[in-house]
PyMOL CGO cylinders between C-alpha atoms (Angstrom):
from pymol import cmd
from pymol.cgo import CYLINDER

trace = [
    CYLINDER, -19.09, 20.45, 4.47, -17.95, 16.85, 4.88, 0.3, 1, 1, 1, 1, 1, 1,
    CYLINDER, -17.95, 16.85, 4.88, -18.69, 14.53, 1.95, 0.3, 1, 1, 1, 1, 1, 1,
    CYLINDER, -18.69, 14.53, 1.95, -18.53, 10.84, 2.83, 0.3, 1, 1, 1, 1, 1, 1,
    CYLINDER, -18.53, 10.84, 2.83, -18.13, 7.88, 0.48, 0.3, 1, 1, 1, 1, 1, 1,
    CYLINDER, -18.13, 7.88, 0.48, -20.32, 6.01, 2.93, 0.3, 1, 1, 1, 1, 1, 1,
    CYLINDER, -20.32, 6.01, 2.93, -20.99, 2.48, 1.65, 0.3, 1, 1, 1, 1, 1, 1,
    CYLINDER, -20.99, 2.48, 1.65, -18.08, 0.88, 3.49, 0.3, 1, 1, 1, 1, 1, 1,
    CYLINDER, -18.08, 0.88, 3.49, -17.00, 3.78, 5.72, 0.3, 1, 1, 1, 1, 1, 1,
    CYLINDER, -17.00, 3.78, 5.72, -16.17, 2.45, 9.22, 0.3, 1, 1, 1, 1, 1, 1,
    CYLINDER, -16.17, 2.45, 9.22, -15.91, 5.90, 10.87, 0.3, 1, 1, 1, 1, 1, 1,
    CYLINDER, -15.91, 5.90, 10.87, -19.34, 7.44, 10.29, 0.3, 1, 1, 1, 1, 1, 1,
    CYLINDER, -19.34, 7.44, 10.29, -20.04, 7.77, 14.04, 0.3, 1, 1, 1, 1, 1, 1,
    CYLINDER, -20.04, 7.77, 14.04, -16.76, 9.64, 14.50, 0.3, 1, 1, 1, 1, 1, 1,
    CYLINDER, -16.76, 9.64, 14.50, -17.66, 11.95, 11.62, 0.3, 1, 1, 1, 1, 1, 1,
    CYLINDER, -17.66, 11.95, 11.62, -21.03, 12.72, 13.23, 0.3, 1, 1, 1, 1, 1, 1,
    CYLINDER, -21.03, 12.72, 13.23, -19.41, 13.53, 16.58, 0.3, 1, 1, 1, 1, 1, 1,
    CYLINDER, -19.41, 13.53, 16.58, -16.98, 16.00, 15.01, 0.3, 1, 1, 1, 1, 1, 1,
    CYLINDER, -16.98, 16.00, 15.01, -19.68, 17.49, 12.78, 0.3, 1, 1, 1, 1, 1, 1,
    CYLINDER, -19.68, 17.49, 12.78, -21.91, 18.15, 15.80, 0.3, 1, 1, 1, 1, 1, 1,
    CYLINDER, -21.91, 18.15, 15.80, -19.01, 19.72, 17.72, 0.3, 1, 1, 1, 1, 1, 1,
    CYLINDER, -19.01, 19.72, 17.72, -18.13, 22.09, 14.87, 0.3, 1, 1, 1, 1, 1, 1,
    CYLINDER, -18.13, 22.09, 14.87, -21.65, 22.52, 13.45, 0.3, 1, 1, 1, 1, 1, 1,
    CYLINDER, -21.65, 22.52, 13.45, -20.55, 21.37, 10.00, 0.3, 1, 1, 1, 1, 1, 1,
    CYLINDER, -20.55, 21.37, 10.00, -22.84, 19.65, 7.50, 0.3, 1, 1, 1, 1, 1, 1,
    CYLINDER, -22.84, 19.65, 7.50, -22.26, 16.03, 6.49, 0.3, 1, 1, 1, 1, 1, 1,
    CYLINDER, -22.26, 16.03, 6.49, -23.52, 14.40, 3.30, 0.3, 1, 1, 1, 1, 1, 1,
    CYLINDER, -23.52, 14.40, 3.30, -23.42, 10.63, 3.08, 0.3, 1, 1, 1, 1, 1, 1,
    CYLINDER, -23.42, 10.63, 3.08, -23.28, 9.18, -0.44, 0.3, 1, 1, 1, 1, 1, 1,
    CYLINDER, -23.28, 9.18, -0.44, -24.09, 5.51, -0.96, 0.3, 1, 1, 1, 1, 1, 1,
    CYLINDER, -24.09, 5.51, -0.96, -25.63, 3.16, -3.50, 0.3, 1, 1, 1, 1, 1, 1,
    CYLINDER, -25.63, 3.16, -3.50, -28.70, 2.70, -1.31, 0.3, 1, 1, 1, 1, 1, 1,
    CYLINDER, -28.70, 2.70, -1.31, -30.15, 3.91, 1.95, 0.3, 1, 1, 1, 1, 1, 1,
    CYLINDER, -30.15, 3.91, 1.95, -27.94, 3.78, 5.05, 0.3, 1, 1, 1, 1, 1, 1,
    CYLINDER, -27.94, 3.78, 5.05, -29.20, 4.38, 8.56, 0.3, 1, 1, 1, 1, 1, 1,
    CYLINDER, -29.20, 4.38, 8.56, -28.02, 7.72, 9.84, 0.3, 1, 1, 1, 1, 1, 1,
    CYLINDER, -28.02, 7.72, 9.84, -28.92, 10.16, 12.62, 0.3, 1, 1, 1, 1, 1, 1,
    CYLINDER, -28.92, 10.16, 12.62, -32.04, 12.23, 12.16, 0.3, 1, 1, 1, 1, 1, 1,
    CYLINDER, -32.04, 12.23, 12.16, -30.24, 15.55, 12.55, 0.3, 1, 1, 1, 1, 1, 1,
    CYLINDER, -30.24, 15.55, 12.55, -30.33, 18.71, 10.42, 0.3, 1, 1, 1, 1, 1, 1,
    CYLINDER, -30.33, 18.71, 10.42, -26.55, 18.55, 9.84, 0.3, 1, 1, 1, 1, 1, 1,
    CYLINDER, -26.55, 18.55, 9.84, -26.68, 15.02, 8.40, 0.3, 1, 1, 1, 1, 1, 1,
    CYLINDER, -26.68, 15.02, 8.40, -28.12, 14.17, 4.99, 0.3, 1, 1, 1, 1, 1, 1,
    CYLINDER, -28.12, 14.17, 4.99, -28.14, 11.01, 2.91, 0.3, 1, 1, 1, 1, 1, 1,
    CYLINDER, -28.14, 11.01, 2.91, -27.88, 10.89, -0.89, 0.3, 1, 1, 1, 1, 1, 1,
    CYLINDER, -27.88, 10.89, -0.89, -28.66, 7.59, -2.61, 0.3, 1, 1, 1, 1, 1, 1,
    CYLINDER, -28.66, 7.59, -2.61, -26.63, 7.36, -5.80, 0.3, 1, 1, 1, 1, 1, 1,
    CYLINDER, -26.63, 7.36, -5.80, -28.10, 4.14, -7.16, 0.3, 1, 1, 1, 1, 1, 1,
    CYLINDER, -28.10, 4.14, -7.16, -26.37, 1.01, -8.36, 0.3, 1, 1, 1, 1, 1, 1,
    CYLINDER, -26.37, 1.01, -8.36, -24.37, 2.49, -11.24, 0.3, 1, 1, 1, 1, 1, 1,
    CYLINDER, -24.37, 2.49, -11.24, -20.65, 1.83, -11.18, 0.3, 1, 1, 1, 1, 1, 1,
    CYLINDER, -20.65, 1.83, -11.18, -18.98, 4.76, -9.38, 0.3, 1, 1, 1, 1, 1, 1,
    CYLINDER, -18.98, 4.76, -9.38, -22.31, 6.64, -9.16, 0.3, 1, 1, 1, 1, 1, 1,
    CYLINDER, -22.31, 6.64, -9.16, -21.63, 7.84, -5.60, 0.3, 1, 1, 1, 1, 1, 1,
    CYLINDER, -21.63, 7.84, -5.60, -18.05, 8.74, -6.54, 0.3, 1, 1, 1, 1, 1, 1,
    CYLINDER, -18.05, 8.74, -6.54, -19.28, 10.78, -9.51, 0.3, 1, 1, 1, 1, 1, 1,
    CYLINDER, -19.28, 10.78, -9.51, -21.74, 12.67, -7.31, 0.3, 1, 1, 1, 1, 1, 1,
    CYLINDER, -21.74, 12.67, -7.31, -19.07, 13.45, -4.71, 0.3, 1, 1, 1, 1, 1, 1,
    CYLINDER, -19.07, 13.45, -4.71, -16.55, 14.54, -7.34, 0.3, 1, 1, 1, 1, 1, 1,
    CYLINDER, -16.55, 14.54, -7.34, -19.13, 16.81, -8.99, 0.3, 1, 1, 1, 1, 1, 1,
    CYLINDER, -19.13, 16.81, -8.99, -19.55, 18.96, -5.90, 0.3, 1, 1, 1, 1, 1, 1,
    CYLINDER, -19.55, 18.96, -5.90, -16.19, 18.58, -4.11, 0.3, 1, 1, 1, 1, 1, 1,
    CYLINDER, -16.19, 18.58, -4.11, -14.23, 21.77, -3.91, 0.3, 1, 1, 1, 1, 1, 1,
    CYLINDER, -14.23, 21.77, -3.91, -12.36, 24.22, -1.69, 0.3, 1, 1, 1, 1, 1, 1,
    CYLINDER, -12.36, 24.22, -1.69, -13.58, 24.36, 1.90, 0.3, 1, 1, 1, 1, 1, 1,
    CYLINDER, -13.58, 24.36, 1.90, -14.86, 20.76, 1.77, 0.3, 1, 1, 1, 1, 1, 1,
    CYLINDER, -14.86, 20.76, 1.77, -13.55, 17.53, 3.25, 0.3, 1, 1, 1, 1, 1, 1,
    CYLINDER, -13.55, 17.53, 3.25, -13.97, 14.25, 1.39, 0.3, 1, 1, 1, 1, 1, 1,
    CYLINDER, -13.97, 14.25, 1.39, -13.73, 10.99, 3.37, 0.3, 1, 1, 1, 1, 1, 1,
    CYLINDER, -13.73, 10.99, 3.37, -12.92, 8.03, 1.14, 0.3, 1, 1, 1, 1, 1, 1,
    CYLINDER, -12.92, 8.03, 1.14, -10.67, 5.00, 0.76, 0.3, 1, 1, 1, 1, 1, 1,
    CYLINDER, -10.67, 5.00, 0.76, -11.22, 5.15, -3.02, 0.3, 1, 1, 1, 1, 1, 1,
    CYLINDER, -11.22, 5.15, -3.02, -7.96, 6.44, -4.53, 0.3, 1, 1, 1, 1, 1, 1,
    CYLINDER, -7.96, 6.44, -4.53, -9.38, 7.52, -7.92, 0.3, 1, 1, 1, 1, 1, 1,
    CYLINDER, -9.38, 7.52, -7.92, -12.15, 9.46, -6.15, 0.3, 1, 1, 1, 1, 1, 1,
    CYLINDER, -12.15, 9.46, -6.15, -9.56, 11.02, -3.84, 0.3, 1, 1, 1, 1, 1, 1,
    CYLINDER, -9.56, 11.02, -3.84, -7.57, 12.14, -6.89, 0.3, 1, 1, 1, 1, 1, 1,
    CYLINDER, -7.57, 12.14, -6.89, -10.64, 13.80, -8.41, 0.3, 1, 1, 1, 1, 1, 1,
    CYLINDER, -10.64, 13.80, -8.41, -11.52, 15.54, -5.13, 0.3, 1, 1, 1, 1, 1, 1,
    CYLINDER, -11.52, 15.54, -5.13, -7.96, 16.82, -4.65, 0.3, 1, 1, 1, 1, 1, 1,
    CYLINDER, -7.96, 16.82, -4.65, -7.95, 18.21, -8.19, 0.3, 1, 1, 1, 1, 1, 1,
    CYLINDER, -7.95, 18.21, -8.19, -11.23, 19.99, -7.34, 0.3, 1, 1, 1, 1, 1, 1,
    CYLINDER, -11.23, 19.99, -7.34, -9.58, 21.63, -4.32, 0.3, 1, 1, 1, 1, 1, 1,
    CYLINDER, -9.58, 21.63, -4.32, -11.08, 19.56, -1.48, 0.3, 1, 1, 1, 1, 1, 1,
    CYLINDER, -11.08, 19.56, -1.48, -9.19, 18.17, 1.50, 0.3, 1, 1, 1, 1, 1, 1,
    CYLINDER, -9.19, 18.17, 1.50, -9.20, 14.36, 1.48, 0.3, 1, 1, 1, 1, 1, 1,
    CYLINDER, -9.20, 14.36, 1.48, -8.84, 11.88, 4.33, 0.3, 1, 1, 1, 1, 1, 1,
    CYLINDER, -8.84, 11.88, 4.33, -8.95, 8.10, 4.33, 0.3, 1, 1, 1, 1, 1, 1,
    CYLINDER, -8.95, 8.10, 4.33, -10.96, 6.38, 7.08, 0.3, 1, 1, 1, 1, 1, 1,
    CYLINDER, -10.96, 6.38, 7.08, -7.60, 5.60, 8.71, 0.3, 1, 1, 1, 1, 1, 1,
    CYLINDER, -7.60, 5.60, 8.71, -6.78, 9.31, 8.98, 0.3, 1, 1, 1, 1, 1, 1,
    CYLINDER, -6.78, 9.31, 8.98, -4.26, 9.54, 6.18, 0.3, 1, 1, 1, 1, 1, 1,
    CYLINDER, -4.26, 9.54, 6.18, -4.34, 12.89, 4.41, 0.3, 1, 1, 1, 1, 1, 1,
    CYLINDER, -4.34, 12.89, 4.41, -4.24, 12.46, 0.66, 0.3, 1, 1, 1, 1, 1, 1,
    CYLINDER, -4.24, 12.46, 0.66, -2.79, 15.46, -1.16, 0.3, 1, 1, 1, 1, 1, 1,
    CYLINDER, -2.79, 15.46, -1.16, -1.46, 16.45, -4.56, 0.3, 1, 1, 1, 1, 1, 1,
    CYLINDER, -1.46, 16.45, -4.56, 1.99, 15.52, -3.23, 0.3, 1, 1, 1, 1, 1, 1,
    CYLINDER, 1.99, 15.52, -3.23, 1.15, 11.87, -2.46, 0.3, 1, 1, 1, 1, 1, 1,
    CYLINDER, 1.15, 11.87, -2.46, -1.83, 10.95, -4.63, 0.3, 1, 1, 1, 1, 1, 1,
    CYLINDER, -1.83, 10.95, -4.63, 0.30, 10.10, -7.67, 0.3, 1, 1, 1, 1, 1, 1,
    CYLINDER, 0.30, 10.10, -7.67, 2.22, 7.41, -5.81, 0.3, 1, 1, 1, 1, 1, 1,
    CYLINDER, 2.22, 7.41, -5.81, -1.04, 6.08, -4.31, 0.3, 1, 1, 1, 1, 1, 1,
    CYLINDER, -1.04, 6.08, -4.31, -2.57, 5.77, -7.78, 0.3, 1, 1, 1, 1, 1, 1,
    CYLINDER, -2.57, 5.77, -7.78, 0.54, 4.01, -9.11, 0.3, 1, 1, 1, 1, 1, 1,
    CYLINDER, 0.54, 4.01, -9.11, 0.58, 1.59, -6.17, 0.3, 1, 1, 1, 1, 1, 1,
    CYLINDER, 0.58, 1.59, -6.17, -3.12, 0.89, -6.60, 0.3, 1, 1, 1, 1, 1, 1,
    CYLINDER, -3.12, 0.89, -6.60, -2.64, 0.12, -10.28, 0.3, 1, 1, 1, 1, 1, 1,
    CYLINDER, -2.64, 0.12, -10.28, 0.37, -2.10, -9.61, 0.3, 1, 1, 1, 1, 1, 1,
    CYLINDER, 0.37, -2.10, -9.61, -1.47, -4.08, -6.94, 0.3, 1, 1, 1, 1, 1, 1,
    CYLINDER, -1.47, -4.08, -6.94, -4.49, -4.47, -9.23, 0.3, 1, 1, 1, 1, 1, 1,
    CYLINDER, -4.49, -4.47, -9.23, -2.19, -5.91, -11.90, 0.3, 1, 1, 1, 1, 1, 1,
    CYLINDER, -2.19, -5.91, -11.90, -0.56, -8.27, -9.39, 0.3, 1, 1, 1, 1, 1, 1,
    CYLINDER, -0.56, -8.27, -9.39, -3.92, -9.46, -8.08, 0.3, 1, 1, 1, 1, 1, 1,
    CYLINDER, -3.92, -9.46, -8.08, -5.07, -10.17, -11.62, 0.3, 1, 1, 1, 1, 1, 1,
    CYLINDER, -5.07, -10.17, -11.62, -2.04, -12.37, -12.26, 0.3, 1, 1, 1, 1, 1, 1,
    CYLINDER, -2.04, -12.37, -12.26, -2.18, -14.14, -8.92, 0.3, 1, 1, 1, 1, 1, 1,
    CYLINDER, -2.18, -14.14, -8.92, -5.87, -14.95, -8.78, 0.3, 1, 1, 1, 1, 1, 1,
    CYLINDER, -5.87, -14.95, -8.78, -6.67, -17.44, -6.05, 0.3, 1, 1, 1, 1, 1, 1,
    CYLINDER, -6.67, -17.44, -6.05, -3.33, -16.99, -4.26, 0.3, 1, 1, 1, 1, 1, 1,
    CYLINDER, -3.33, -16.99, -4.26, -4.80, -15.46, -1.09, 0.3, 1, 1, 1, 1, 1, 1,
    CYLINDER, -4.80, -15.46, -1.09, -2.82, -12.23, -0.99, 0.3, 1, 1, 1, 1, 1, 1,
    CYLINDER, -2.82, -12.23, -0.99, -4.73, -10.95, 2.03, 0.3, 1, 1, 1, 1, 1, 1,
    CYLINDER, -4.73, -10.95, 2.03, -6.10, -7.47, 2.36, 0.3, 1, 1, 1, 1, 1, 1,
    CYLINDER, -6.10, -7.47, 2.36, -5.77, -4.35, 4.44, 0.3, 1, 1, 1, 1, 1, 1,
    CYLINDER, -5.77, -4.35, 4.44, -4.88, -4.65, 8.09, 0.3, 1, 1, 1, 1, 1, 1,
    CYLINDER, -4.88, -4.65, 8.09, -7.85, -4.85, 10.46, 0.3, 1, 1, 1, 1, 1, 1,
    CYLINDER, -7.85, -4.85, 10.46, -9.55, -1.60, 11.40, 0.3, 1, 1, 1, 1, 1, 1,
    CYLINDER, -9.55, -1.60, 11.40, -8.87, -1.08, 15.10, 0.3, 1, 1, 1, 1, 1, 1,
    CYLINDER, -8.87, -1.08, 15.10, -9.04, 1.53, 17.86, 0.3, 1, 1, 1, 1, 1, 1,
    CYLINDER, -9.04, 1.53, 17.86, -5.73, 3.06, 16.78, 0.3, 1, 1, 1, 1, 1, 1,
    CYLINDER, -5.73, 3.06, 16.78, -7.03, 3.60, 13.24, 0.3, 1, 1, 1, 1, 1, 1,
    CYLINDER, -7.03, 3.60, 13.24, -10.26, 5.12, 14.57, 0.3, 1, 1, 1, 1, 1, 1,
    CYLINDER, -10.26, 5.12, 14.57, -8.30, 7.44, 16.85, 0.3, 1, 1, 1, 1, 1, 1,
    CYLINDER, -8.30, 7.44, 16.85, -5.94, 8.48, 14.05, 0.3, 1, 1, 1, 1, 1, 1,
    CYLINDER, -5.94, 8.48, 14.05, -8.93, 9.32, 11.89, 0.3, 1, 1, 1, 1, 1, 1,
    CYLINDER, -8.93, 9.32, 11.89, -10.62, 11.38, 14.62, 0.3, 1, 1, 1, 1, 1, 1,
    CYLINDER, -10.62, 11.38, 14.62, -7.45, 13.39, 15.21, 0.3, 1, 1, 1, 1, 1, 1,
    CYLINDER, -7.45, 13.39, 15.21, -6.91, 13.96, 11.49, 0.3, 1, 1, 1, 1, 1, 1,
    CYLINDER, -6.91, 13.96, 11.49, -10.51, 15.05, 10.85, 0.3, 1, 1, 1, 1, 1, 1,
    CYLINDER, -10.51, 15.05, 10.85, -10.41, 17.38, 13.85, 0.3, 1, 1, 1, 1, 1, 1,
    CYLINDER, -10.41, 17.38, 13.85, -7.22, 19.01, 12.47, 0.3, 1, 1, 1, 1, 1, 1,
    CYLINDER, -7.22, 19.01, 12.47, -8.68, 19.41, 8.97, 0.3, 1, 1, 1, 1, 1, 1,
    CYLINDER, -8.68, 19.41, 8.97, -11.98, 20.87, 10.19, 0.3, 1, 1, 1, 1, 1, 1,
    CYLINDER, -11.98, 20.87, 10.19, -10.13, 23.33, 12.44, 0.3, 1, 1, 1, 1, 1, 1,
    CYLINDER, -10.13, 23.33, 12.44, -7.85, 24.37, 9.58, 0.3, 1, 1, 1, 1, 1, 1,
    CYLINDER, -7.85, 24.37, 9.58, -10.88, 25.07, 7.37, 0.3, 1, 1, 1, 1, 1, 1,
    CYLINDER, -10.88, 25.07, 7.37, -12.44, 27.17, 10.13, 0.3, 1, 1, 1, 1, 1, 1,
    CYLINDER, -12.44, 27.17, 10.13, -9.28, 29.28, 10.64, 0.3, 1, 1, 1, 1, 1, 1,
]
cmd.load_cgo(trace, "trace")
């Protein structure tokens, strides 16, 4: 099963394509309703407006044999600890070997942003075709490895 932190996920269509190919279920988690294909493999769970409500729902069921798609580093950490495979929408595999440094970097950047409010630090690089392709390749590899 593929669990998707779907509110700001830019690769949902790619996830659907791979899910159809491999006949694997997808659950989209979001604060409110998101349009999605009317297909038996795809389901939508509305978590409500609570802070981290969707994250909490994903973390509660994540486990071995599942793939979690998220850019949320704390959620990724929880999913990894539960035994799930985790990918970012850019195709980066998050694992027990690299999640600690990602959490530390996230915390450091949050501290820097707090001290430099209004300085225009920018944000992540634009999401482009290369990022979409990297994600598709990474998800295909992960799904195949779970099927083996």
